N, C-alpha and C positions, 0 to 999 in steps of 0.2 A: 771413595768418590768423593769428587768433590763436593762441595756444597751446591754451588751452581748446575752440578752432573744431578744433583738428588735433585733440588730444586724446582729440573726441566723436567723431570723423573713425574714427580709429583703434580706438575702443572697436566701433565698431559696424561696423565692417566686419571686428573679428576674429568677435563676433557670428554675422557673416554667413558666416563662413566654417566656422564650428564646425557652426553649424546646416545646410549642405553639405555637412560630412562625416556629419554623424549622419545625415542623407538617403540621404547613398550608402549607409553600411553596413547598412544598411535594404531596400534594396534586392533583395538577393536573402530575405529576410523573408517568412515565408510570407504573404495577407494575413488569413487565420484558422485557427483549431487545434482542436484537440478531447483531450481528457485521458480514456480507459479506465477506468473505475472499476470499478463492481462492482454490485449489485443495492440498490435503496434497503431503508433497515432497517440494510447494513451501513457500516462504520465508510468502507472504501473509498470509499463513493460520498460521504461529509459530505465527508471530509477532498479526495478527491480534484477536487469541482467545488466546494469553499470555494478551493483553490489554483488551477486553472484563472479562479476571477472573477478570485483579487488579480494573476494576474498577467497577466490582459487588461486590469483596471482599470490597473495598473502600467504596463504597457508600450504603451501606450493602440490594444490588438488586439482582435479578436476572437473569443472563446474560452468552450470551457463544459466542462462533464466529461457522459461520455456513460454510458450504463448498457449494462452488459457482463456477460460470465457471470464475471467477475476475473480472475482473474493467465495463466491459463494463455490465453483467449484476449487482453489484453492483448499480451500478448509476440507471439500470432500478427498481431493489428492494426499494431501496431508497424512488424513484420517487414515486413508489407506496404503500410505506409505509406495504410492505409486510416484510420489518426488518429494525429496526429504525435506524443503525450505518451501514456504511462500509468502503473500501479501496477502492481508483483508480487510477489511472494515470491522466495526463494531457491530452494527446491529446483524449482516449478517451470520457472524463471528456467535452472536445472544441467540440467534436462530439453531445455528448449530447445535451447541449445545441443550438446548431444549429439546433438540428433536424436530426441530419445526423448518428444516433448509428444506428449501423450492425444490433443490435436487435428489433430497433424501429422505422424506418425511415421513414419519416415526426411527429416522434410525441418530441418537444420541453421538454427535462427537467427538467419545474420550478420548483421544488420540493425539489431539492437538495440544498445542502448546503457544505460549507469548515469548516471544522474545526483545524486543521492544518497541518503544514508537516509532512512529515513522513521520509520519504530518496528519493536518487536520483535513478530507476533502469536498469540499464545496460543491453545491448544486446550485448549477449555472445554468442559463441555453445564451444559444448562440443562434442568432440568424442572419442573414443577408439585409445588409441596410437597405433595398431597394422593396423589401419585400414591406414595411411600411409597420411593422412588429418592434414596438419601442415599450411594450409592458406585457406583460402576465395575461392581465385583460384584453389587449390587441390579436392575441391568436384566436383565427377565425374556427369556425365550429369546422371540424371532419378535415383542419390542416393535419399535414403528415408528420411526426413526430420520431424522430432517431434517442434511441434512449438506450444507445450500444447494444453490446452483446447480450445474448441473452441469460437470464439469471445472475447479469455483473451487481452491483450498486446501483448504478443509475437505473437497470430495467426492473430491477428486483424494489424503489421505491418510487422512483420520481413520476408513474406514471400515475401510483396511489395519490402520489401528492398533488400532482396536475388537477387530479378530478375533483380531490379534494376542494380546490380552488377554481371549479366550476368549469376547468377547459373541457370539450368533447375532441378525442382525438382522433386519427389513424394512427397505431401502437409497428416502428419498424425498429428493427436490431438489424444490428451490421457493428463488425469494427471501426473504432472512430478513423480513418482516413478515408475508411470508405463514404463511411458516412459522410467526413468532409467534404469531399467528391462529387456525394448524391445534392448534397443543398450548394454546391456549386452551383453544378451542373442544372438545378430549378429541379430537379428526381423528389427532395424534399423543403419543406417549410422549415423546421427547428429542430436543433441536436441540442436534448436533454442530458449535459454534458455529471458526472460524475467522479470528478477525477483527480490530485492536485493539482495546484497549478504554479508555474505556466504549465494550461493542456497543449501542448507539441501541435496538436491538429489546429487547434484557434489560433498559434501561433501563425504555420500555414498558412490559414487562409488570411489573414491579416494582411500578409507578405502578396498573395491573389488574387484578395475582390475587398471588400467596401462590406467591414460585418458589421452588429449590434448584438451588445456582450448585454443582455438584460435583462435586470436586479428583481427582485423579491420588493413590492410593498412594505410599509411599514404591520403594516395588519394583515400582508398574506403571512408574511416573516414569522407573526406568532401564531396565525392560525395552524401553520406547519409545525409548529416547533409545540404548540399545543399534540399533536395526531401524531409527532412519528417521535422515534429518537434523533434529533436532530439537536446542535443549538446554533446562535446566532455567530454571522461571518461577516468580516467584511472583504470581497476583494480589491487589493489596495492598486490605486490609479496607476501606480507604472508597472502594474501585473503585464499589459498591453499596450500596444500604441494606441487601439480603440477607445481606450479609457480615460476622461478627461478630470475626474471624480470616483471615490469608491465606489465600486460597487455591493451594494446590502444582498444579501445571502443565506443558506443555511450550509451548517456542512455538520462532517460525522468521520471517527479518529482514525486513522489503521494502523496495521503495528505490522511486526515482519511475525510470521508463528515457522514452529518447527514441530517433529512428528515426535513425542512425549515419549519414547524408546528410544531418541537418539544416544548416543552415549555421551555419558556430561559435560568430560573433557571435551572433547569435539564444539559442543554448545556453548560452552566455556570461553573459548578460544574465537570464535566469531562477534560474542556478543563484546568483550574484551576489544579485538578488533575494529566495531562496528562503536563501539560505543567513545570508544579514545584517542580514533580520529575522524573527526568532526569535517576537517578538513576536505577530506578528500571523501565524504560522505556525502558532503557539498559541491565538491566536483564532478559528482556523476545526477546531483541532479537538486537545482535550488533548493528543492524544496525540504531537503534534508536538514535544512539549517535546524530544523524542530525536531530533532532526530536522538536527541536530547536525553539523558535519566530522568531528566526533572521532570517530563511528563508520561511517564512511566503511568502514574495516576491514575491515566484515562484508561487503563485497562481494567474495570472493575465485573470482566467475565470470563475469561481465558484465567487457569494456572500456568503459572512460569516454569517455565524449566528449570531444572534441578539447575541446568550450569548455568542459566542466566541469574539466578536467585545469586549463584555463588558470589557470582563477577559482582551483581548489582551489591549484596551482604557487602563483599571484603570494602567498597569502595564509601560505607554505610548510606547507602539507603534498604529504606525500608520496604519489606514485600509483606504483604498482611497475610494471617495464615492461613487464612482461607483459598488465598492461591498458590499457597506453595505446592507442588506436584509430588 
């Protein structure tokens, strides 16, 4: 056998060996997967569906996003294994771990693990420009306010925030696109959003009509931060056509989640793909510029999946021992 023939044989044998190993590593992977998102018209749906498609395409799997009620329902769906992956906010996650989920009181959701940080969710208020509502204190008693899908992050926290600020209102629920239509048709007075920016429904409203994006005063912001698990946030003026200056708000961090019993190699590859391709993530939604490993510190509630921990530690990021599954 010539040297060239021997080398070619060795190369082919090595390639076959690697292919066999790769196939073996995937033996326990799910054949398909679903990502729990939220209602259409919100950032979760755009981000989650786009991320699911990216993972499916890059890893050669069948997968996609699913419309859900948002963070609270996603936690429950991932915990029970009805969906493999999902998106959630840290407030609802803390409640779920403590057995205080509004969807399943008393059930400690211990089969939910964190993967990577997404972005901060600002709590913001939108009205029609001709409503005369330019501040939270302008919201009249009995105003009808849409808080998004029932049990969503907005529906869980925003009503209580507004009550703390002395607002009396008629509570409405629905998907963000549906509520946007109701606002435009005069069926509701205000939408209280909790969603990553830019919010598709707000951007769409701006194209069709004149709106006000209502900010918190410094005093209102401080009072809400004292009472709820949120931090100070400023919506950049270039987020929406309507804004001339940055708008004061409050926010809560979001993370992607997975069932803790998913195969380690599967979750490792998802984490690697998501954390090493921020340009592709930003193509899905602009808010993904914050979907970087440096922001993993904002999860102090959920254990990280072993597959995610492996990628972080291989790349020099430390995970506290108490947050390792």
